[in-house]
N, CA, C and O atoms as a DFTB+ gen file, in Angstrom:
316 C
 N C O
     1  1     243.777     225.402     118.832
     2  2     243.248     224.574     117.777
     3  2     243.419     223.119     118.201
     4  3     244.543     222.633     118.321
     5  1     242.290     222.417     118.429
     6  2     242.348     221.039     118.878
     7  2     242.028     220.105     117.722
     8  3     240.905     220.080     117.219
     9  1     243.025     219.343     117.311
    10  2     242.798     218.388     116.231
    11  2     243.154     216.979     116.652
    12  3     243.069     216.052     115.846
    13  1     243.552     216.800     117.904
    14  2     243.921     215.468     118.353
    15  2     242.698     214.738     118.904
    16  3     241.708     215.353     119.301
    17  1     242.796     213.440     118.917
    18  2     241.728     212.618     119.478
    19  2     241.878     212.618     120.982
    20  3     242.969     212.365     121.493
    21  1     240.789     212.900     121.714
    22  2     240.901     212.891     123.165
    23  2     241.232     211.495     123.680
    24  3     240.730     210.495     123.166
    25  1     242.065     211.441     124.679
    26  2     242.428     210.168     125.290
    27  2     241.413     209.840     126.387
    28  3     240.949     210.736     127.092
    29  1     241.070     208.560     126.530
    30  2     240.178     208.182     127.627
    31  2     240.800     208.569     128.963
    32  3     242.015     208.488     129.140
    33  1     239.961     208.986     129.892
    34  2     240.469     209.410     131.198
    35  2     240.188     208.325     132.233
    36  3     239.373     208.499     133.140
    37  1     240.875     207.214     132.074
    38  2     240.689     206.106     133.005
    39  2     239.625     205.142     132.524
    40  3     239.019     205.341     131.471
    41  1     239.404     204.093     133.305
    42  2     238.426     203.084     132.896
    43  2     237.005     203.634     132.961
    44  3     236.714     204.512     133.774
    45  1     236.120     203.120     132.108
    46  2     234.735     203.572     132.148
    47  2     234.091     203.247     133.490
    48  3     234.444     202.269     134.149
    49  1     233.160     204.073     133.868
    50  2     232.378     203.828     135.082
    51  2     230.943     204.228     134.780
    52  3     230.683     204.907     133.786
    53  1     230.025     203.820     135.617
    54  2     228.622     204.196     135.407
    55  2     228.477     205.715     135.398
    56  3     227.707     206.258     134.606
    57  1     229.208     206.400     136.267
    58  2     229.108     207.864     136.341
    59  2     229.692     208.519     135.097
    60  3     229.102     209.456     134.559
    61  1     230.854     208.036     134.629
    62  2     231.453     208.658     133.447
    63  2     230.633     208.331     132.201
    64  3     230.506     209.176     131.315
    65  1     230.077     207.127     132.117
    66  2     229.207     206.783     130.992
    67  2     227.960     207.662     130.990
    68  3     227.550     208.154     129.939
    69  1     227.361     207.861     132.148
    70  2     226.150     208.682     132.246
    71  2     226.440     210.128     131.869
    72  3     225.624     210.769     131.208
    73  1     227.595     210.650     132.281
    74  2     227.962     212.030     131.932
    75  2     228.168     212.159     130.425
    76  3     227.740     213.145     129.825
    77  1     228.818     211.175     129.812
    78  2     229.035     211.190     128.366
    79  2     227.698     211.093     127.634
    80  3     227.477     211.803     126.654
    81  1     226.812     210.226     128.099
    82  2     225.495     210.089     127.479
    83  2     224.705     211.395     127.567
    84  3     224.067     211.797     126.594
    85  1     224.742     212.056     128.721
    86  2     224.036     213.345     128.871
    87  2     224.613     214.397     127.928
    88  3     223.869     215.147     127.298
    89  1     225.937     214.449     127.834
    90  2     226.580     215.434     126.960
    91  2     226.207     215.194     125.498
    92  3     225.918     216.139     124.764
    93  1     226.214     213.920     125.072
    94  2     225.858     213.598     123.695
    95  2     224.392     213.923     123.432
    96  3     224.067     214.510     122.400
    97  1     223.505     213.551     124.351
    98  2     222.077     213.842     124.182
    99  2     221.835     215.344     124.098
   100  3     221.058     215.800     123.259
   101  1     222.493     216.115     124.959
   102  2     222.348     217.578     124.928
   103  2     222.840     218.143     123.603
   104  3     222.186     219.002     123.012
   105  1     223.991     217.664     123.133
   106  2     224.558     218.172     121.876
   107  2     223.664     217.823     120.691
   108  3     223.435     218.664     119.822
   109  1     223.157     216.597     120.647
   110  2     222.299     216.180     119.538
   111  2     221.005     216.991     119.533
   112  3     220.566     217.451     118.479
   113  1     220.401     217.165     120.694
   114  2     219.154     217.933     120.779
   115  2     219.380     219.390     120.373
   116  3     218.571     219.962     119.641
   117  1     220.464     219.987     120.840
   118  2     220.753     221.386     120.503
   119  2     221.049     221.543     119.018
   120  3     220.579     222.494     118.392
   121  1     221.827     220.618     118.443
   122  2     222.146     220.683     117.015
   123  2     220.878     220.517     116.178
   124  3     220.656     221.269     115.230
   125  1     220.052     219.542     116.524
   126  2     218.805     219.320     115.793
   127  2     217.889     220.534     115.842
   128  3     217.312     220.921     114.827
   129  1     217.755     221.134     117.019
   130  2     216.908     222.324     117.161
   131  2     217.458     223.478     116.329
   132  3     216.698     224.185     115.666
   133  1     218.761     223.669     116.362
   134  2     219.390     224.760     115.610
   135  2     219.165     224.604     114.106
   136  3     218.822     225.569     113.423
   137  1     219.356     223.393     113.597
   138  2     219.182     223.140     112.166
   139  2     217.710     223.293     111.771
   140  3     217.408     223.887     110.736
   141  1     216.799     222.765     112.583
   142  2     215.374     222.906     112.265
   143  2     214.952     224.370     112.228
   144  3     214.167     224.767     111.367
   145  1     215.462     225.167     113.146
   146  2     215.043     226.566     113.252
   147  2     215.746     227.492     112.269
   148  3     215.146     228.454     111.791
   149  1     217.020     227.212     111.958
   150  2     217.814     228.183     111.202
   151  2     218.522     227.628     109.968
   152  3     219.206     228.378     109.272
   153  1     218.378     226.350     109.683
   154  2     219.025     225.768     108.509
   155  2     220.332     225.076     108.831
   156  3     220.825     225.112     109.959
   157  1     220.872     224.448     107.808
   158  2     222.063     223.608     107.944
   159  2     223.294     224.383     108.429
   160  3     223.531     225.525     108.037
   161  1     224.053     223.731     109.279
   162  2     225.386     224.194     109.666
   163  2     226.279     222.956     109.719
   164  3     225.785     221.859     109.978
   165  1     227.563     223.106     109.483
   166  2     228.449     221.942     109.596
   167  2     228.414     221.399     111.030
   168  3     228.347     222.182     111.978
   169  1     228.459     220.086     111.201
   170  2     228.380     219.523     112.542
   171  2     229.652     219.708     113.378
   172  3     229.603     219.633     114.606
   173  1     230.776     219.945     112.723
   174  2     232.043     220.081     113.443
   175  2     232.712     221.392     113.054
   176  3     232.590     221.830     111.910
   177  1     233.418     222.024     113.989
   178  2     234.133     223.255     113.655
   179  2     235.298     222.974     112.700
   180  3     235.828     221.864     112.662
   181  1     235.678     223.978     111.946
   182  2     236.742     223.825     110.942
   183  2     238.069     223.414     111.558
   184  3     238.885     222.775     110.893
   185  1     238.298     223.769     112.815
   186  2     239.590     223.468     113.448
   187  2     239.593     222.152     114.219
   188  3     240.518     221.883     114.987
   189  1     238.567     221.334     114.018
   190  2     238.480     220.063     114.752
   191  2     238.345     218.893     113.780
   192  3     237.457     218.891     112.926
   193  1     239.212     217.915     113.907
   194  2     239.150     216.717     113.082
   195  2     238.422     215.630     113.860
   196  3     238.781     215.321     114.996
   197  1     237.395     215.051     113.241
   198  2     236.677     213.915     113.821
   199  2     236.827     212.773     112.823
   200  3     236.529     212.940     111.640
   201  1     237.281     211.630     113.283
   202  2     237.546     210.526     112.363
   203  2     236.252     209.917     111.830
   204  3     235.210     209.963     112.484
   205  1     236.339     209.350     110.638
   206  2     235.178     208.677     110.054
   207  2     234.780     207.471     110.905
   208  3     233.599     207.131     110.978
   209  1     235.739     206.831     111.540
   210  2     235.428     205.698     112.418
   211  2     234.595     206.155     113.610
   212  3     233.601     205.518     113.958
   213  1     234.998     207.258     114.234
   214  2     234.238     207.779     115.376
   215  2     232.835     208.205     114.958
   216  3     231.871     207.972     115.688
   217  1     232.718     208.826     113.793
   218  2     231.400     209.229     113.287
   219  2     230.535     207.998     113.036
   220  3     229.372     207.971     113.439
   221  1     231.082     206.983     112.381
   222  2     230.326     205.775     112.061
   223  2     229.876     205.049     113.323
   224  3     228.728     204.614     113.405
   225  1     230.752     204.912     114.298
   226  2     230.403     204.245     115.557
   227  2     229.277     204.993     116.258
   228  3     228.302     204.390     116.707
   229  1     229.423     206.318     116.348
   230  2     228.425     207.135     117.044
   231  2     227.090     207.141     116.303
   232  3     226.034     206.965     116.911
   233  1     227.145     207.345     114.988
   234  2     225.913     207.380     114.194
   235  2     225.181     206.042     114.260
   236  3     223.960     206.015     114.414
   237  1     225.909     204.941     114.145
   238  2     225.277     203.620     114.189
   239  2     224.609     203.383     115.537
   240  3     223.493     202.867     115.592
   241  1     225.276     203.752     116.616
   242  2     224.698     203.574     117.949
   243  2     223.459     204.449     118.132
   244  3     222.468     204.014     118.719
   245  1     223.519     205.686     117.627
   246  2     222.375     206.589     117.746
   247  2     221.190     206.094     116.923
   248  3     220.053     206.140     117.392
   249  1     221.440     205.624     115.709
   250  2     220.367     205.100     114.860
   251  2     219.726     203.865     115.496
   252  3     218.503     203.727     115.504
   253  1     220.552     202.981     116.022
   254  2     220.034     201.771     116.671
   255  2     219.197     202.143     117.891
   256  3     218.104     201.606     118.075
   257  1     219.693     203.049     118.721
   258  2     218.972     203.453     119.929
   259  2     217.649     204.148     119.603
   260  3     216.689     204.062     120.370
   261  1     217.607     204.835     118.461
   262  2     216.404     205.556     118.047
   263  2     215.482     204.707     117.177
   264  3     214.424     205.161     116.741
   265  1     215.906     203.462     116.933
   266  2     215.140     202.533     116.087
   267  2     214.848     203.124     114.703
   268  3     213.728     203.054     114.197
   269  1     215.896     203.710     114.112
   270  2     215.817     204.236     112.754
   271  2     216.545     203.254     111.848
   272  3     217.677     202.862     112.131
   273  1     215.893     202.858     110.758
   274  2     216.436     201.837     109.871
   275  2     216.796     202.437     108.520
   276  3     216.365     203.539     108.181
   277  1     217.592     201.698     107.755
   278  2     218.140     202.223     106.505
   279  2     217.064     202.706     105.538
   280  3     217.267     203.712     104.858
   281  1     215.927     202.016     105.457
   282  2     214.892     202.468     104.526
   283  2     214.309     203.808     104.948
   284  3     213.884     204.592     104.099
   285  1     214.283     204.082     106.258
   286  2     213.792     205.378     106.734
   287  2     214.788     206.486     106.403
   288  3     214.388     207.603     106.076
   289  1     216.067     206.186     106.484
   290  2     217.092     207.158     106.114
   291  2     216.981     207.475     104.637
   292  3     217.048     208.638     104.242
   293  1     216.811     206.445     103.817
   294  2     216.660     206.651     102.386
   295  2     215.450     207.536     102.106
   296  3     215.524     208.410     101.242
   297  1     214.354     207.336     102.802
   298  2     213.159     208.157     102.595
   299  2     213.403     209.619     103.003
   300  3     212.923     210.541     102.343
   301  1     214.148     209.818     104.088
   302  2     214.426     211.174     104.566
   303  2     215.244     211.964     103.546
   304  3     215.034     213.161     103.350
   305  1     216.180     211.269     102.904
   306  2     217.079     211.945     101.980
   307  2     216.715     211.703     100.519
   308  3     217.456     212.082      99.612
   309  1     215.563     211.068     100.302
   310  2     215.031     210.829      98.966
   311  2     216.053     210.151      98.058
   312  3     216.301     210.599      96.938
   313  1     216.645     209.059      98.559
   314  2     217.616     208.300      97.765
   315  2     217.081     206.930      97.412
   316  3     217.766     206.153      96.746
């Protein structure tokens, strides 16, 4: 059961950044496809704690990179 925050493994490098970016892109694409095809599932397993700060940082970066703005989010969720 992993509930701790992973520690960085040394200073960032172009190779480690690229590997992290590929892993995140793969996970986002797989999660999106799964939800579209089969319905909602929780994004994190029950035995894993992800901090709200980490979620906010990641979500904000993903929204910015995808050029999605707050009014579009409101339209998606009908708020």
